[in-house]
C-alpha positions in Angstrom: 6.8 -3.4 -30.0 10.5 -2.2 -30.3 12.0 -2.9 -33.1 14.8 -4.7 -32.6 18.6 -3.0 -32.5 20.9 -5.5 -33.8 22.6 -5.5 -37.0 21.6 -7.6 -39.8 25.4 -9.3 -41.3 23.6 -10.3 -44.3 22.2 -6.5 -45.4 24.6 -4.5 -43.0 21.0 -2.7 -41.8 19.3 -2.8 -38.9 17.3 -5.8 -37.8 13.4 -5.6 -39.1 12.2 -8.1 -36.5 10.4 -6.9 -33.2 12.8 -7.1 -29.9 11.3 -9.2 -27.1 9.4 -7.4 -24.1 11.5 -5.9 -22.3 14.1 -6.8 -24.4 16.3 -4.5 -26.9 16.8 -7.4 -29.4 15.0 -10.1 -30.9 15.2 -13.7 -29.9 17.6 -14.4 -33.1 20.2 -11.8 -31.9 20.3 -12.3 -28.3 17.5 -12.5 -26.6 16.5 -16.0 -27.0 18.8 -17.0 -23.9 17.1 -17.7 -20.3 19.2 -15.1 -19.1 18.3 -12.5 -21.6 14.8 -13.4 -21.3 15.1 -13.4 -17.7 16.6 -10.2 -17.8 13.3 -8.6 -20.5 11.0 -9.9 -17.7 12.8 -8.1 -14.6 12.6 -5.0 -16.8 9.0 -5.0 -18.0 8.1 -5.9 -13.7 10.2 -2.8 -12.6 8.4 -0.6 -15.2 5.2 -1.6 -13.9 6.3 -1.2 -10.5 7.5 2.4 -11.7 4.4 2.8 -13.3 2.2 2.0 -10.0 4.5 4.3 -8.1 3.7 7.1 -10.3 0.0 6.4 -10.8 -0.7 5.7 -6.7 2.3 7.9 -5.5 0.6 10.7 -3.3 2.1 14.3 -3.2 3.4 14.9 0.3 3.6 18.3 1.7 7.2 18.6 2.8 9.8 21.3 2.5 13.4 20.3 0.7 15.0 20.6 4.2 12.4 18.4 5.9 12.9 15.7 3.0 16.6 16.0 3.3 16.5 15.3 7.3 14.0 12.5 6.6 16.4 10.9 4.2 19.3 11.2 7.0 17.5 9.5 9.6 16.3 6.3 7.0 20.3 6.4 6.0 21.6 6.2 9.3 19.4 3.4 10.0 20.1 1.9 7.0 24.2 2.5 8.2 23.4 0.8 11.7 21.8 -2.0 10.2 24.7 -3.0 7.5 27.0 -2.3 10.4 25.4 -5.0 12.8 25.6 -6.9 9.5 29.4 -6.6 9.0 30.0 -7.2 12.4 28.3 -10.3 11.9 30.8 -11.7 9.3 34.2 -10.1 11.4 32.8 -11.6 15.0 30.3 -14.5 14.3 31.2 -15.8 11.0 35.1 -14.7 11.1 36.4 -17.8 9.3 35.0 -19.9 6.8 36.0 -24.4 6.1 39.0 -23.5 4.4 40.1 -20.7 7.5 39.4 -17.3 5.3 38.3 -14.6 6.6 34.6 -14.3 5.8 34.5 -10.6 5.2 36.8 -10.3 1.9 36.3 -14.5 0.9 33.3 -15.8 -0.1 31.7 -18.0 -3.2 30.6 -15.5 -6.0 29.4 -17.9 -8.7 27.7 -21.4 -8.4 27.1 -23.1 -11.8 25.7 -26.5 -12.0 25.8 -27.3 -15.6 28.2 -26.5 -18.6 32.0 -26.9 -18.6 32.8 -24.4 -16.4 30.4 -25.9 -13.8 31.5 -25.6 -10.0 31.8 -23.1 -7.5 33.8 -19.6 -7.8 35.0 -18.2 -4.4 37.0 -14.5 -4.7 38.7 -12.5 -2.2 36.2 -9.9 -2.8 34.5 -8.1 0.1 31.3 -9.3 1.1 28.1 -7.8 -0.4 27.3 -6.4 3.1 30.3 -4.5 3.8 29.9 -3.3 0.0 26.3 -1.7 1.1 27.9 -1.4 4.6 30.8 1.4 2.4 27.9 2.7 0.2 25.3 3.8 2.4 28.0 5.4 5.1 29.3 7.5 1.9 25.2 8.2 1.3 24.8 9.4 5.1 27.9 11.5 4.6 26.4 13.2 1.1 23.1 13.7 2.7 24.3 15.1 6.4 26.1 17.6 4.3 23.5 19.0 2.1 21.6 18.6 5.0 23.6 20.9 7.2 23.7 23.3 3.8 20.4 23.6 3.1 19.8 24.2 7.0 22.2 27.2 6.5 20.9 28.6 3.2 17.4 28.4 4.4 18.5 30.0 8.0 20.0 32.8 5.5 16.8 33.2 3.7 14.4 33.5 6.7 17.1 36.4 8.0 17.1 38.0 5.0 13.2 38.2 4.9 13.2 39.0 8.5 15.9 42.1 8.0 13.4 43.3 4.7 10.5 43.8 6.7 12.7 45.7 9.5 13.6 47.9 6.9 10.0 48.4 5.2 8.7 49.4 8.4 11.2 51.4 9.7 10.7 53.3 6.0 7.2 53.6 6.2 7.6 55.0 9.7 9.9 57.6 8.5 7.6 58.4 5.7 5.0 58.5 7.5 7.0 60.9 10.2 7.8 63.1 7.4 3.8 64.3 6.6 4.6 64.2 2.9 2.7 66.0 0.3 0.9 64.6 -2.1 3.4 65.3 -5.1 6.1 63.6 -2.9 4.1 60.4 -1.9 3.2 59.8 -5.6 7.6 59.7 -6.6 8.0 57.1 -3.3 7.2 54.3 -5.2 10.1 55.1 -7.6 12.9 56.5 -5.1 12.5 54.4 -2.2 12.8 50.7 -4.6 15.8 52.6 -6.7 17.6 53.7 -3.6 17.2 50.1 -2.0 18.7 48.6 -4.9 21.6 51.2 -4.9 22.4 50.1 -1.0 22.1 46.3 -2.0 24.5 46.8 -5.0 27.1 48.2 -2.8 26.5 45.7 -0.2 27.3 43.0 -2.8 
């Protein structure tokens, strides 16, 4: 188990107790509260889920470009669905009981016990609107990346095609020259060197 990360006030050294499972401190140094234990339990479940994904996830034969396009499709779907949720707030739930606009005003905290019990309402964007804006930005980012990747992929393919064409032309020229065995022996040295010079000049 991980060691508690808190520092002892008496000794000034790191606590020697074990941290609670999923937490970074022991029950005495902050992890004894209900909220801290709930957060630790959540981290444990997240770690278990991540391990399952690593264990059961299967490799998928997909190119980076195809993966980006798949992400574009999913993100576009998310944006469309979230837009509908925001429109519901903007149309069907425009005004609450107090007449405030539900898109930017709503309940952000409800506490049933303690001195600060009660309901807290703040002028903050709806969570649906926040998610909608985040997904819109992500969609723009993945679309930009996909477009760039597509351009780069086409450049690579074009360069490969041009390289194949150059190689074919060179082979035909050398065949037509009917070189002697001594001259043919020089081809692997001369031709690549000249091609590198051409590439360097083009760059």
